C-alpha positions in Angstrom: 27.5 39.4 41.1 24.3 37.6 40.6 21.7 37.1 42.6 20.7 33.6 42.7 17.5 33.8 41.3 15.7 36.0 38.5 12.1 36.6 37.8 12.0 36.9 34.1 9.0 37.9 31.8 9.3 37.5 28.2 6.5 40.4 27.6 7.4 43.5 25.9 8.2 47.4 27.0 7.4 48.4 30.5 5.1 45.5 31.1 7.5 44.0 34.0 8.1 46.5 36.2 4.6 48.2 36.3 3.2 44.8 37.1 5.6 43.9 39.8 4.9 47.4 41.3 1.2 46.7 40.9 1.3 43.6 42.5 2.7 44.8 45.6 0.5 47.6 45.6 -2.2 45.9 45.3 -3.8 48.4 42.4 -5.4 46.6 40.1 -5.5 49.4 37.3 -1.9 49.1 35.9 -2.5 45.7 36.1 -6.0 45.7 33.6 -4.1 48.3 31.4 -1.5 45.9 30.7 -3.7 42.9 30.5 -2.2 41.1 33.3 -4.6 40.7 36.4 -4.5 37.1 36.7 -0.7 37.8 37.2 -0.7 39.9 39.5 -1.3 36.9 42.6 1.1 34.9 40.5 4.4 37.5 40.5 3.4 38.2 45.0 3.6 34.1 45.4 6.6 33.6 43.6 7.6 36.9 45.1 7.3 35.9 48.7 8.7 32.2 47.9 11.8 34.1 46.6 12.2 36.5 49.7 11.6 33.3 52.4 14.3 31.0 50.3 16.4 34.4 50.6 15.6 34.3 54.2 13.6 37.9 54.1 10.6 37.1 56.1 9.4 40.9 56.8 10.0 41.3 52.5 7.9 38.1 51.8 5.1 39.0 54.3 4.5 42.0 52.5 3.8 40.0 48.9 2.0 37.4 51.0 -0.1 40.1 52.4 -0.5 41.9 49.2 -2.6 38.6 47.8 -5.7 38.5 49.9 -7.5 35.9 51.0 -7.1 32.6 49.9 -11.3 32.3 49.1 -10.6 34.9 46.5 -7.9 32.6 44.4 -8.1 29.6 42.3 -7.8 26.9 44.3 -3.5 26.5 43.3 -2.9 29.8 44.7 -5.2 29.2 47.8 -2.2 26.1 48.2 0.7 27.9 47.3 -0.7 30.9 49.8 -1.3 28.4 52.6 1.8 26.6 52.2 4.2 29.8 52.8 2.0 31.2 54.9 3.4 28.0 56.7 6.9 29.0 55.9 6.7 32.7 57.4 5.1 31.7 60.3 7.8 29.7 61.3 10.3 32.0 60.3 8.5 34.7 62.8 8.7 32.0 65.6 4.8 30.6 65.5 5.7 27.3 65.4 1.5 25.5 65.9 -0.3 28.0 63.6 3.1 27.1 60.9 2.4 23.5 61.4 -1.4 23.9 60.7 -0.8 26.1 57.8 1.7 24.1 55.9 -0.5 20.9 56.5 -3.8 22.2 55.4 -1.7 23.0 52.1 -0.6 19.4 51.3 -4.3 18.1 52.1 -6.0 21.3 49.6 -3.3 20.2 47.5 -4.4 16.4 47.2 -7.5 17.4 45.7 -6.0 18.3 42.5 -4.9 16.1 39.7 -1.8 18.4 39.6 1.6 16.7 40.7 3.5 20.3 40.6 0.6 21.6 43.3 1.4 18.7 45.2 5.0 18.8 45.1 5.5 22.3 45.6 3.1 22.1 49.2 5.4 19.1 50.5 8.6 21.4 49.3 6.7 24.5 51.3 5.7 22.5 54.4 9.2 20.3 54.4 10.6 24.0 54.9 8.3 24.6 57.6 8.5 21.8 59.0 12.9 22.0 58.9 12.4 26.0 60.2 10.8 24.6 63.2 13.2 22.1 64.2 11.7 18.8 62.9 14.1 17.1 60.8 12.7 13.6 60.3 9.2 15.2 59.1 10.7 17.6 56.5 12.5 15.1 55.1 9.2 13.0 55.0 8.0 15.8 52.8 11.2 16.6 51.2 10.5 12.7 49.6 7.4 13.5 48.5 7.8 16.9 47.0 10.5 15.2 45.3 8.3 12.3 44.0 5.5 14.2 43.1 7.7 17.2 40.7 9.9 13.6 39.4 6.1 11.8 38.2 5.9 15.3 36.6 9.4 15.2 34.8 10.1 18.4 36.3 13.5 17.6 36.7 14.8 20.6 38.2 12.3 20.7 41.2 12.8 17.0 41.8 17.1 17.4 42.3 15.5 20.6 44.6 13.7 18.7 46.7 15.8 15.6 47.1 18.7 18.2 48.3 17.2 19.7 51.0 18.7 18.7 53.7 17.4 17.7 57.4 17.9 21.4 58.7 16.7 23.3 54.8 19.3 25.4 54.5 20.8 22.7 51.6 19.8 22.5 48.4 21.4 20.2 45.3 23.2 22.5 43.2 23.8 22.0 39.1 26.8 21.4 37.4 27.7 25.4 37.3 26.6 25.6 40.9 23.5 27.9 40.9 20.7 26.5 42.4 18.4 24.8 40.6 15.3 27.1 41.3 11.4 27.3 40.3 11.9 28.9 36.7 14.7 26.2 36.0 14.0 24.3 32.3 11.7 21.3 33.1 11.0 18.0 30.7 7.3 17.3 31.4 5.4 14.6 30.5 1.5 14.8 30.7 
């Protein structure tokens, strides 16, 4: 049985293995050698999100720790990190910290012109609030995420946000039964 999510990199040779290993270990040299130093953060953030989606908080914490401080990241990556920290804090039973991270991520996302950054921050907040037992608030954030995704034409993201239940356990599935994931095809409008 295949996992629900697969990260696929279409770069020649051993690139993915080396970059993923270097991202987790925090070793920059292999990433620089392959010309992918900028990808370390993206790989770590995506891996953390996938681990959280699968309920593996400890593994997600390791990925999040490998990213470093938000002040060293691009604004979009800092927003993503903040949202993931919120989800992790909620999973680890730290509700005040979780809500603060999630709210900061959404506020910071509004300083970008990217509906996808805004949508992801809202979806992370929805999952955080849901994990904290705040189902109605989670639905408000899920609807905002759906609207941001839809405004960009990111149909899988819009379906995923629309399908988030009050308890955060259900995502809309496509016709094959697979959950619409972050690497799904989009129809974007500029």
